[in-house]
C-alpha positions as CSV (number, residue, x, y, z in Angstrom):
1,C,104.2,-1.4,114.7
2,V,101.6,1.4,114.5
3,C,104.2,3.9,116.0
4,V,106.9,2.9,113.4
5,C,104.5,3.3,110.5
6,Q,103.4,6.7,111.8
7,I,107.0,7.8,112.2
8,V,107.8,6.7,108.6
9,K,104.7,8.5,107.3
10,E,105.4,11.8,109.1
11,G,109.2,11.8,108.4
12,D,109.0,10.8,104.7
13,S,109.3,14.4,103.3
14,N,109.8,13.4,99.7
15,N,106.9,10.9,99.7
16,D,108.9,8.0,98.3
17,G,107.5,5.6,100.9
18,E,110.9,5.3,102.6
19,L,112.6,7.1,105.5
20,D,116.3,7.7,104.8
21,F,118.9,8.9,107.4
22,N,118.5,12.6,106.7
23,E,114.7,12.4,106.8
24,F,114.9,10.5,110.1
25,C,117.2,13.0,111.7
26,Q,115.0,15.9,110.5
27,Y,111.9,14.1,112.0
28,L,113.7,13.7,115.4
29,R,114.8,17.3,115.5
30,S,111.2,18.5,114.7
31,H,109.6,16.1,117.2
32,E,112.1,17.0,119.9
33,E,111.0,20.7,119.5
34,E,107.4,19.7,119.9
35,L,108.2,17.7,123.0
36,R,110.1,20.7,124.5
37,V,107.1,22.9,124.0
38,M,104.9,20.3,125.8
39,F,107.4,19.9,128.6
40,R,107.5,23.6,129.2
41,S,103.7,23.8,129.3
42,L,103.6,21.0,131.9
43,D,106.4,22.6,134.0
44,R,104.2,25.3,135.4
45,N,106.7,26.6,138.0
46,N,109.5,26.6,135.5
47,D,111.9,24.7,137.7
48,G,113.0,22.4,134.8
49,E,111.2,19.4,136.3
50,I,107.7,18.0,136.2
51,D,106.3,16.6,139.5
52,V,103.2,14.6,140.4
53,S,101.0,17.7,141.1
54,E,101.8,19.2,137.7
55,I,100.8,15.9,135.9
56,Q,97.6,15.8,138.0
57,N,96.7,19.5,137.3
58,S,97.5,19.2,133.6
59,L,95.2,16.2,133.1
60,Q,92.4,17.8,135.1
61,S,92.6,20.9,132.9
62,L,91.9,18.5,130.0
63,G,88.8,17.1,131.7
64,I,90.4,13.9,133.0
65,A,90.2,13.6,136.8
66,V,93.0,11.5,138.3
67,S,94.0,10.8,141.8
68,Q,97.5,11.5,143.3
69,R,98.2,7.8,143.2
70,Q,97.4,7.6,139.5
71,A,99.5,10.6,138.7
72,A,102.4,9.0,140.7
73,K,102.0,5.8,138.7
74,I,102.4,7.8,135.5
75,M,105.4,9.6,137.0
76,K,107.1,6.3,137.9
77,S,106.8,5.0,134.3
78,M,109.2,7.8,133.2
79,D,111.2,8.5,136.3
80,R,114.5,6.6,135.7
81,D,116.5,8.0,138.6
82,G,113.7,7.5,141.2
83,N,113.6,11.1,142.5
84,M,109.8,11.4,141.7
85,T,110.3,14.2,139.2
86,I,110.8,14.1,135.4
87,D,113.6,16.2,133.9
88,W,113.9,17.1,130.3
89,D,116.2,14.2,129.4
90,E,113.7,11.7,130.9
91,W,110.8,13.3,129.2
92,R,112.5,13.4,125.8
93,D,113.8,9.8,125.9
94,H,110.4,8.5,126.9
95,F,108.4,10.1,124.1
96,L,111.0,10.7,121.3
97,F,110.0,7.6,119.4
98,N,106.3,8.0,120.1
99,P,104.5,10.0,117.4
100,I,102.4,12.3,119.7
101,H,102.1,16.0,119.0
102,S,99.9,17.5,121.7
103,L,99.1,17.3,125.4
104,E,95.7,15.7,124.4
105,D,97.7,12.9,122.7
106,I,99.8,12.4,125.8
107,S,96.7,12.4,128.1
108,L,95.1,9.6,126.0
109,Y,98.4,7.7,126.0
110,W,98.6,7.9,129.8
111,K,94.9,7.1,130.1
112,H,94.9,3.9,128.0
113,S,98.3,2.7,129.3
114,H,97.6,3.1,133.0
115,M,94.0,3.7,133.9
116,L,91.8,1.9,131.5
117,D,89.2,-0.5,132.9
118,I,85.7,-1.6,132.0
119,G,83.9,0.3,134.8
120,D,82.0,2.9,133.0
121,N,82.4,1.8,129.4
122,L,79.0,0.2,129.3
123,T,77.5,3.6,130.1
124,C,79.9,6.1,128.6
125,P,82.3,5.0,125.9
126,D,85.9,5.9,126.3
127,E,87.8,8.6,124.6
128,F,90.0,7.5,121.7
129,S,92.5,9.3,119.5
130,E,92.3,9.5,115.8
131,Q,95.3,7.2,115.5
132,E,93.6,4.5,117.6
133,K,90.5,4.7,115.4
134,K,92.5,4.3,112.2
135,S,94.7,1.5,113.6
136,G,91.6,-0.6,114.5
137,F,92.3,-0.5,118.2
138,V,88.8,0.9,118.9
139,W,87.0,-1.9,117.2
140,R,89.2,-4.6,118.9
141,Q,88.3,-3.1,122.2
142,L,84.6,-3.0,121.4
143,M,84.8,-6.6,120.2
144,A,86.4,-7.5,123.6
145,G,83.5,-5.9,125.3
146,A,80.9,-7.6,123.1
147,M,82.5,-11.0,123.7
148,A,82.5,-10.3,127.5
149,G,78.8,-9.4,127.3
150,S,77.9,-12.5,125.3
151,V,79.6,-14.9,127.8
152,S,78.2,-13.0,130.8
153,R,74.6,-13.0,129.5
154,T,74.8,-16.6,128.6
155,G,76.1,-17.6,132.0
156,T,73.3,-15.8,133.8
157,A,70.5,-16.5,131.3
158,P,68.5,-18.8,133.6
159,L,68.2,-16.1,136.3
160,D,67.2,-13.6,133.6
161,R,64.4,-15.8,132.5
162,I,63.1,-16.3,136.0
163,K,63.2,-12.5,136.5
164,V,61.1,-11.9,133.4
165,F,58.5,-14.4,134.5
166,L,58.3,-12.8,137.9
167,Q,58.1,-9.3,136.4
168,V,55.2,-10.3,134.1
169,H,53.2,-12.8,136.2
170,G,54.3,-12.4,139.7
171,S,53.5,-15.3,142.1
172,T,49.7,-15.0,142.3
173,P,48.1,-18.5,142.3
174,G,46.4,-19.5,139.1
175,N,48.4,-17.5,136.6
176,P,51.0,-19.0,134.2
177,A,53.9,-18.3,136.4
178,G,52.2,-19.9,139.4
179,A,51.7,-23.0,137.4
180,L,55.3,-22.9,136.4
181,G,56.4,-22.3,139.9
182,A,58.2,-19.1,139.1
183,G,57.1,-17.6,142.5
184,N,60.2,-19.3,143.9
185,I,63.6,-19.2,142.1
186,I,64.6,-22.8,142.8
187,S,61.2,-24.3,142.1
188,G,60.9,-22.0,139.0
189,L,64.2,-23.3,137.6
190,R,63.1,-26.9,138.2
191,A,59.7,-26.3,136.6
192,M,61.3,-24.8,133.5
193,V,63.5,-27.8,133.1
194,K,60.5,-30.1,133.6
195,E,58.4,-28.1,131.0
196,G,61.0,-27.8,128.3
197,G,64.2,-29.6,129.2
198,L,67.6,-28.1,130.4
199,G,67.8,-26.0,127.2
200,S,64.6,-24.1,128.1
201,L,66.6,-22.2,130.8
202,W,68.4,-20.4,128.0
203,R,65.2,-19.6,125.9
204,G,65.5,-16.1,124.5
205,N,69.2,-15.9,125.2
206,G,70.1,-16.2,121.5
207,V,68.5,-12.9,120.5
208,N,69.8,-11.3,123.7
209,V,73.4,-12.1,122.6
210,L,72.7,-11.3,118.9
211,K,71.8,-7.7,119.8
212,I,75.0,-7.0,121.6
213,A,77.1,-6.4,118.4
214,P,74.8,-3.9,116.7
215,E,74.0,-2.2,119.9
216,T,77.7,-1.7,120.7
217,A,78.5,-0.5,117.2
218,I,75.5,2.0,117.1
219,K,76.2,3.3,120.6
220,F,79.9,4.0,119.7
221,W,79.0,5.7,116.4
222,A,76.3,7.8,118.1
223,Y,78.7,8.7,120.9
224,E,81.2,10.0,118.4
225,Q,78.6,12.1,116.6
226,I,77.2,13.6,119.8
227,K,80.7,14.2,121.2
228,T,81.5,16.3,118.1
229,L,78.3,18.3,118.6
230,L,79.1,19.0,122.2
231,R,82.6,20.1,121.4
232,G,81.3,22.4,118.7
233,S,83.8,24.1,116.3
234,E,86.4,24.3,119.1
235,K,89.0,21.6,119.0
236,R,89.4,21.0,122.7
237,G,90.5,17.9,124.6
238,P,88.6,14.9,126.0
239,L,85.1,15.5,127.3
240,K,84.5,16.2,131.0
241,V,82.7,13.7,133.1
242,H,79.3,15.4,132.9
243,E,79.7,15.8,129.2
244,R,80.6,12.1,128.8
245,F,77.5,11.2,130.8
246,V,75.2,13.3,128.6
247,A,76.8,11.9,125.4
248,G,76.8,8.3,126.8
249,S,73.1,8.5,127.8
250,L,72.1,10.0,124.4
251,A,74.2,7.4,122.6
252,G,72.6,4.6,124.7
253,A,69.1,6.0,123.8
254,T,70.0,6.0,120.1
255,A,71.3,2.4,120.2
256,Q,68.2,1.3,122.2
257,T,65.9,2.9,119.6
258,A,67.6,1.0,116.8
259,I,67.6,-2.5,118.4
260,Y,64.5,-2.2,120.6
261,P,62.5,-4.7,118.4
262,M,65.0,-7.3,119.5
263,E,64.3,-6.5,123.1
264,V,60.6,-7.3,122.5
265,L,61.5,-10.5,120.7
266,K,63.7,-11.5,123.6
267,T,60.9,-11.0,126.1
268,R,58.3,-12.9,124.0
269,L,60.7,-15.8,123.5
270,T,61.6,-15.9,127.2
271,L,57.9,-16.1,128.1
272,G,57.0,-18.6,125.4
273,K,56.2,-22.2,126.0
274,T,58.0,-25.1,124.3
275,G,57.0,-25.3,120.6
276,Q,55.2,-21.9,120.6
277,Y,57.8,-20.3,118.4
278,G,60.0,-21.9,115.7
279,G,62.7,-19.3,116.4
280,V,63.4,-15.6,116.3
281,L,62.0,-15.1,112.7
282,D,58.9,-17.1,113.5
283,C,58.3,-15.1,116.6
284,A,58.7,-11.8,114.7
285,R,56.3,-13.1,112.0
286,Q,53.6,-14.0,114.6
287,I,53.9,-10.7,116.3
288,L,53.7,-8.8,113.0
289,Q,50.6,-10.7,111.8
290,R,48.7,-10.5,115.1
291,E,49.6,-7.1,116.5
292,G,51.2,-5.1,113.7
293,V,54.5,-3.1,113.6
294,R,53.8,-1.0,116.6
295,A,54.0,-4.1,118.9
296,F,57.8,-4.1,118.3
297,Y,58.0,-0.8,120.3
298,K,55.8,-1.6,123.2
299,G,57.4,-0.4,126.5
300,Y,59.8,1.9,124.6
301,L,59.0,5.0,126.6
302,P,59.8,3.6,130.1
303,N,62.9,1.9,128.6
304,I,64.3,5.2,127.4
305,I,63.4,7.1,130.5
306,G,65.1,4.4,132.6
307,I,68.4,4.9,130.8
308,V,69.1,8.2,132.5
309,P,68.8,7.2,136.2
310,Y,70.6,3.9,135.7
311,A,73.4,5.4,133.7
312,G,73.9,8.4,136.0
313,I,73.8,6.4,139.3
314,D,75.9,3.6,137.9
315,L,78.6,5.9,136.7
316,A,78.6,8.1,139.8
317,V,78.7,5.3,142.3
318,Y,81.4,3.4,140.4
319,E,83.7,6.5,140.1
320,T,83.1,7.5,143.8
321,M,83.9,4.0,145.2
322,K,86.9,3.5,143.0
323,N,88.4,6.9,143.7
324,A,87.7,6.4,147.5
325,W,89.7,3.1,147.4
326,L,92.5,4.8,145.4
327,A,92.6,7.7,148.0
328,R,93.1,5.2,150.8
329,H,95.6,2.9,149.1
330,T,98.0,5.5,147.6
331,G,100.9,3.0,147.6
332,S,99.1,0.2,145.6
333,V,99.9,-0.4,142.0
334,D,96.3,-0.8,140.9
335,P,92.9,-1.6,142.4
336,G,92.9,-5.2,141.2
337,V,90.1,-7.4,139.9
338,F,88.3,-7.9,143.2
339,V,88.1,-4.2,143.9
340,L,86.9,-3.3,140.4
341,V,84.4,-6.2,140.5
342,G,83.1,-4.9,143.9
343,C,82.8,-1.4,142.6
344,G,81.0,-2.6,139.5
345,T,78.7,-4.8,141.5
346,M,77.7,-2.0,143.9
347,S,77.2,0.6,141.2
348,S,75.1,-1.7,139.1
349,T,73.0,-2.6,142.1
350,C,72.3,1.0,143.0
351,G,71.5,1.8,139.3
352,Q,69.0,-1.1,139.2
353,L,67.3,0.0,142.4
354,A,66.6,3.4,140.8
355,S,65.5,2.2,137.4
356,Y,64.0,-1.2,138.2
357,P,60.3,-0.1,138.3
358,L,60.6,1.3,134.8
359,A,62.3,-1.9,133.6
360,L,59.4,-3.9,135.1
361,I,56.8,-1.7,133.4
362,R,58.7,-2.0,130.1
363,T,58.7,-5.8,130.3
364,R,55.0,-6.0,131.2
365,M,54.1,-3.7,128.2
366,Q,56.2,-5.9,125.9
367,A,54.4,-9.0,127.1
368,Q,50.8,-7.7,127.4
369,A,49.6,-9.3,124.2
370,S,51.1,-12.7,125.2
371,V,49.0,-12.8,128.4
372,K,45.5,-14.0,127.4
373,G,42.6,-11.9,128.7
374,G,45.0,-9.3,130.1
375,P,44.2,-5.6,129.7
376,Q,46.3,-3.5,127.3
377,L,47.4,-0.6,129.7
378,S,49.6,2.4,129.1
379,M,52.8,3.1,131.1
380,L,50.9,5.2,133.7
381,G,48.0,2.8,133.7
382,L,50.3,-0.1,134.5
383,F,52.1,1.9,137.2
384,Q,48.8,2.7,138.9
385,N,47.5,-0.8,138.5
386,I,50.6,-2.4,140.1
387,V,50.7,0.0,143.0
388,T,46.9,-0.4,143.6
389,Q,46.9,-4.2,143.4
390,E,50.4,-5.2,144.7
391,G,51.6,-2.1,146.5
392,V,55.0,-0.4,146.1
393,A,56.7,-3.8,146.5
394,G,55.1,-4.9,143.3
395,L,57.3,-2.5,141.4
396,Y,60.3,-4.5,142.5
397,R,58.9,-8.0,141.7
398,G,61.6,-10.2,140.3
399,I,64.5,-8.1,141.6
400,A,65.9,-11.0,143.7
401,P,67.1,-13.1,140.7
402,N,68.2,-9.8,139.1
403,F,70.5,-9.1,142.1
404,L,71.7,-12.7,142.2
405,K,73.0,-12.4,138.7
406,V,74.9,-9.1,139.3
407,I,78.0,-10.6,140.9
408,P,78.5,-13.5,138.4
409,A,77.6,-11.3,135.5
410,V,80.1,-8.5,136.4
411,S,82.8,-11.1,137.4
412,I,82.4,-13.1,134.1
413,S,82.3,-10.0,132.1
414,Y,85.5,-8.6,133.6
415,V,87.5,-11.8,133.4
416,V,86.5,-12.4,129.7
417,Y,87.0,-8.7,128.8
418,E,90.6,-8.7,130.2
419,H,91.4,-12.0,128.5
420,M,90.0,-10.8,125.1
421,R,91.9,-7.6,125.4
422,K,95.2,-9.5,125.6
423,V,94.2,-11.9,122.8
424,L,93.2,-9.0,120.5
425,G,96.2,-6.9,121.4
426,V,94.6,-4.0,123.2
427,G,96.2,-4.2,126.6
428,G,99.1,-2.2,127.9
429,H,101.3,0.1,125.8
430,R,100.7,0.4,122.1
């Protein structure tokens, strides 16, 4: 439908809102010439045919790294006679009724039709064409991601609450977590249910889900602005991998800055006892009255610093593992859900190992005022205090439930994401 409307708009030379036969013929002639120019630019050896290596090299020159298997998959979608090359007739027939006008348009078409997955979208948003932005495709895709995140976080919320307790209190006898039994995951879950009922396992999850939508929207908006700055005045193709990492990290930092007060609220609600807060607004009111506005940004510095190692390692490990699998299975159609979930699980685990100490310090700074009689330490003060009293292992307190939730979180997120893409109409060819 989007393609038809675009063809009518471009071919309507007299602007009467209709496309008559002569206008349609003129549009096809003009578009065919554009396709011929693109075909010749891809046919680098001028033999009248495009092969797998020419597709691969052309996409790599636009900053999109693809394996030989992925290039072959693109080839097969156009190769009608099965000789693993594309001649002019196959090229023209495939794209004649698709309103694309440059190699950049074609690269995005191939990318979304054949290679799109959720692997690095959480770190670095995907590249989208202007047509996709105007058609609403982008926001439908972001909505699918937000829904996947909401279901995933809700499903693993009990483990997340245990993690926060362990990060803040540890398992030292006599402290609140010791009384609650949070030193052990199973006994901690049982104690939480005993203290506040089954619903207490999801305490703080509401605000954790609420912040997904604004965080996603702000991150995408910031990514678009930063991408424009990185490109400068030159209108070049999609960003390269290292540029996407920089833009994604800065966009993530921008989004985190905007929604960070909700992170603090989530931590306080998670640590709160039954009846301590009447809800999100009551929690915010109490923090504001007792500690002032600055309390909503406690732990902000280690949180921002932690974005870079997590994002970089997560993206690098995911891409490395996925490309290694593709290189070994050149005949396979696609990696499949289990391979992608495995890659996502390992990349997320590696990213957490690198950034977890900063996440722990962030959580403790957010919760300091809620621990009666506890000192109010800075980031470096907390780091030194933890290493001195608990050793290096203290920097990884609570990482066990964090690891336990990785596989179900990634699995749930992937399944829901793919289902929502189909429901919202953002899967396959458009």
